C-alpha positions as CSV (number, residue, x, y, z in Angstrom):
1,X,15.6,-25.7,21.3
2,X,18.0,-27.5,24.3
3,X,20.4,-24.9,23.5
4,X,18.6,-22.4,23.1
5,X,17.0,-23.2,27.1
6,X,20.6,-23.2,28.1
7,X,21.2,-20.1,27.1
8,X,17.9,-19.1,28.3
9,X,19.2,-19.9,32.0
10,X,22.9,-19.2,32.3
11,X,23.5,-16.0,30.3
12,X,19.3,-14.0,29.7
13,X,20.5,-10.4,29.5
14,X,22.9,-11.4,27.1
15,X,20.7,-13.3,25.0
16,X,17.9,-10.9,25.1
17,X,20.3,-8.4,24.0
18,X,21.4,-9.8,21.1
19,X,17.7,-11.3,20.1
20,X,16.6,-7.7,20.7
21,X,19.0,-6.1,18.2
22,X,18.2,-9.2,15.3
23,X,14.4,-8.0,15.4
24,X,14.9,-4.8,15.2
25,X,17.1,-5.3,12.0
26,X,14.8,-7.5,10.6
27,X,11.6,-5.6,12.0
28,X,12.4,-1.6,11.8
29,X,10.3,0.7,13.4
30,X,8.5,3.7,11.6
31,X,9.0,6.7,13.1
32,X,6.1,8.2,14.6
33,X,5.9,10.9,12.4
34,X,7.2,9.2,9.1
35,X,5.1,8.5,6.0
36,X,5.5,6.3,3.3
37,X,5.9,8.3,0.2
38,X,4.9,6.1,-3.1
39,X,5.9,7.9,-6.9
40,X,5.6,5.9,-9.4
41,X,5.8,5.9,-13.3
42,X,2.8,4.4,-15.5
43,X,2.4,4.6,-19.6
44,X,4.9,7.2,-19.6
45,X,3.1,9.5,-17.2
46,X,4.9,9.7,-13.6
47,X,2.5,10.4,-10.6
48,X,5.3,12.1,-8.3
49,X,2.9,13.9,-5.5
50,X,4.7,13.7,-2.1
51,X,0.8,12.4,-1.0
52,X,0.1,9.0,-1.9
53,X,-3.7,9.5,-2.5
54,X,-3.3,12.0,-4.5
55,X,-1.1,10.0,-7.1
56,X,-3.7,6.9,-6.6
57,X,-7.0,9.2,-7.5
58,X,-4.6,10.1,-10.0
59,X,-3.7,7.0,-12.0
60,X,-6.7,5.2,-11.5
61,X,-8.6,8.4,-12.9
62,X,-6.3,7.9,-15.7
63,X,-7.3,3.8,-16.2
64,X,-10.7,4.0,-15.8
65,X,-10.8,6.3,-18.9
66,X,-10.0,3.1,-20.9
67,X,-10.9,0.9,-18.9
68,X,-14.2,-0.6,-17.2
69,X,-15.4,-0.5,-13.2
70,X,-15.6,-3.6,-13.9
71,X,-11.7,-4.1,-14.4
72,X,-11.3,-2.4,-11.1
73,X,-14.2,-4.8,-9.4
74,X,-11.3,-7.5,-10.4
75,X,-8.2,-5.8,-7.9
76,X,-10.0,-3.8,-5.2
77,X,-12.2,-5.0,-3.0
78,X,-15.9,-3.9,-2.6
79,X,-15.0,-2.5,0.7
80,X,-12.3,0.7,-0.5
81,X,-15.2,1.5,-3.7
82,X,-18.4,2.3,-5.0
83,X,-20.4,3.8,-7.7
84,X,-22.2,6.2,-5.8
85,X,-19.7,6.9,-2.9
86,X,-22.2,7.1,0.3
87,X,-20.4,4.1,2.0
88,X,-16.9,5.3,1.9
89,X,-15.0,7.5,4.3
90,X,-13.3,10.2,2.5
91,X,-15.2,9.3,-0.7
92,X,-12.5,10.8,-3.8
93,X,-14.1,10.9,-7.5
94,X,-12.5,8.5,-10.0
95,X,-15.4,9.4,-12.7
96,X,-18.7,9.9,-13.1
97,X,-19.6,6.3,-11.8
98,X,-16.7,5.2,-9.3
99,X,-15.8,6.9,-6.1
100,X,-12.7,4.9,-3.7
101,X,-12.2,5.7,-0.6
102,X,-9.0,7.9,0.5
103,X,-9.3,6.6,4.0
104,X,-7.6,2.9,3.4
105,X,-4.1,3.1,4.9
106,X,-0.7,3.6,2.1
107,X,-0.2,0.1,2.0
108,X,-3.5,-0.8,0.5
109,X,-3.4,1.9,-2.0
110,X,0.0,0.3,-3.1
111,X,-1.1,-3.2,-3.5
112,X,-4.0,-1.8,-5.5
113,X,-2.0,0.3,-8.0
114,X,0.2,-2.8,-8.1
115,X,-3.0,-5.5,-8.6
116,X,-4.1,-2.7,-11.4
117,X,-0.4,-3.0,-13.0
118,X,-0.5,-6.7,-12.9
119,X,-3.7,-7.7,-14.2
120,X,-3.2,-5.1,-17.2
121,X,0.4,-6.1,-17.9
122,X,1.3,-2.4,-17.5
123,X,4.9,-2.1,-16.4
124,X,5.3,0.4,-13.1
125,X,8.4,1.7,-11.8
126,X,8.9,3.1,-8.4
127,X,10.4,6.2,-8.7
C-alpha cells in the first residue's frame, strides 16, 4: 500500500491511466444496444433462435414433457415461475400446469438452463 500511495502522490495521472486501462480489460462494457445471444444443444436438439426467451421457453417445454413441475422448483426460483402465470410479468406458458416469467434477465434464463442440465446430468453444448 505504501507504493500505491507514493504513486498516487507523485504521478496520479499516469497511475489512473494504467488503472483505467486495466479495469476496461478486466471488466469490458457491453455496448448499449448489444444483446446476448445464447444458442445451445441439449439431448440432440438445437435451440438456435436469436431470441433467448424463445430458446428458454422451448427448452423448458421440452424438458417438462419428461419431468414434473417439482423438478423445476429445484432449479428455478418461485419468483420466476408459477402454476397459473398470473403473478408473473410477461408470463410464458410452458405446459398446461406451468408458466415462467419472460421478464427475467438473459443471465437468469441461462443460469436456469444450466442448472436444469446440471441437475439432470444432461450435456449442454453452447453453439
